[in-house]
C-alpha positions in Angstrom: 0.0 0.0 0.0 1.3 3.4 -0.9 2.2 5.9 1.9 0.8 9.2 0.8 -0.4 12.4 2.5 -2.0 15.6 1.3 -0.6 18.7 2.8 -1.5 22.4 2.8 0.5 25.0 4.6 -1.0 27.9 6.5 -1.0 31.1 4.4 -1.1 29.2 1.1 -4.1 27.9 -0.8 -1.9 25.2 -2.5 -2.4 21.5 -1.7 0.4 19.0 -2.2 0.4 15.2 -2.6 3.4 13.7 -0.9 4.2 10.1 -1.9 6.7 8.7 0.5 7.3 5.5 -1.4 8.1 7.3 -4.6 9.8 10.3 -2.9 7.7 12.8 -4.8 5.7 15.9 -4.1 3.0 16.9 -6.6 0.5 19.8 -6.6 -3.1 18.7 -6.2 -6.2 20.6 -7.5 -9.2 18.9 -6.0 -12.7 19.4 -7.5 -15.0 21.4 -5.3 -17.6 18.6 -5.0 -15.1 15.8 -4.1 -14.5 15.0 -0.4 -11.0 16.4 -0.7 -12.5 19.6 -2.3 -15.0 19.9 0.5 -12.2 19.5 3.1 -10.1 22.1 1.3 -13.1 24.5 1.4 -13.3 24.0 5.2 -9.5 24.6 5.4 -9.7 27.8 3.5 -12.4 28.9 5.9 -10.0 28.4 8.8 -10.5 24.8 9.8 -7.6 22.5 10.7 -8.1 19.0 9.4 -5.9 16.1 10.5 -6.5 12.5 9.8 -3.9 9.7 10.0 -1.0 12.0 10.9 0.4 11.9 14.4 3.3 14.3 13.9 3.7 17.4 11.7 5.6 20.6 12.2 6.7 23.5 10.0 10.3 24.8 10.0 12.0 27.8 8.3 14.3 25.5 6.3 15.5 21.9 6.0 18.8 23.0 7.7 16.7 24.2 10.7 15.2 20.8 11.2 18.7 19.2 11.0 19.9 21.7 13.6 17.0 20.9 15.9 15.4 24.4 15.7 11.7 24.2 14.9 9.2 27.0 14.3 
């Protein structure tokens, strides 16, 4: 089974499909009437949606993560 997650960062309307098995990150444009599109509409209205992810953080850069400094 593929290990994928859809991510959206605060302050951006973009959504990204991250495929951990393939090592890829691809932009996603969900249709408005799909479940993902409905969830994206909630997100754009200010909701935070988390399902199946137990750890997520943002950092200012990849080097900040390596140095142990997290935003």
